[in-house]
N, C-alpha and C positions, 0 to 999 in steps of 0.2 A: 600070596601068589602075586607074581609080578605081571603087569600088563605088557602086551607085546609092544615093541618099539614101532613108531609110525614110519612108514616107508616114504622116503624122499627120492625124487628123481634127481639125477646128477645135473649140475649146472649146464653142461654141454648139451644135454637133451632138451632142456628148456629153451636155450638159445636157438637150437636147430628148429624146434617147433615154431617159435616166433618168426624166424627168418622165412620158413616155408609158408607160413600164413601171409606174411607181407608179400612174398612173391606171387601167391595166388591172387591177392587183391590187386597188385600192380598189373598182372596179366589181364584180369577182367577190365581194368580201366583202359588198357591199351586196346583191347578188342572192342570195347564200347566206343572209343574215340575213332577207331578205324571204320566201324560200321556207320557212325554219324557222318564221317567225312565222305564215304562212298555214297551215302544217301543224298547228301547235299550236292554232289557233283557226279551223277551216274554215268556220264559219258567221258569222264576225264581220261580213262585208260584207253578209250577207243577213238579219241579225236586229237591226234597230233596236229592236224591242220588248224584246230581252234587255238592252240597255243602259238603257232607260228603265223597265223592269219593266212588268207588266201584271196585271190582276185580272180573272178570268173566272169567272162563276157558271154551273155546269151544272145544269140542273133534272133531278133524279132522280125516278123514280116514288115514290109514297108508300110508306114502309116499306122503302125500298131502303138498302143499305149498300155501301160500297166495300170490296171484298175485297182487291184488290191493284192495284199499278201497275207497269208495266214498259215498257221502251223497245223499239222495233222500228225500226231504221234511224233516221230523223229524226222519228219519231212516238212519242207516249206512249200506251200502251194502258191504260185504266182498266177493271178487271173489277168489275162491279156485280151484286149478287144482290138479288132482291126476295123478300118473304115469300110463299112458295107460288106465285110466278109465274115468269116467265122470267128468265134471267140475261142480262146485256148486256155487251158490250165496247165502250167508247167510244174512238174513235181521235181523239186530240187533237194538234194542231200546237203544239208547245211554244214556238215563236217568237212566237205571238200569242194562244194560248189558245183558238183556234177549234176546235170539234168538226168534224172532217173527215168522220166517218161513225160508224155504230153497227152492231154485229152482235148479233142477238138469238138466244139459245139457248132454245128452247122447253122447258117442263117435261117431264120424262121422257126427254129426250134425254141420252145419256151425255156426261158432261163430263170 
């Protein structure tokens, strides 16, 4: 009794499976690279001003001085003190330099 002949896949089928496997691997590499790029620059899509730069002038009260600057989330907080008057915190959007809001600390209030 003769043994059955082994079944072989045609050459075109093997090539097709290899090419599709390579496309899947290349797709995963592209997706991983895009995720890594977006994580390293999370505001790149939302900040055209950062690429072109901007210049913003914030009018301070007479005799005022900038004491410090710090970040809070996606905002820049500028601490300003005036001579004998209130202290202010300017909340600035660093993407376009716009003053989003101010907080006034009246004189005599604990800082």
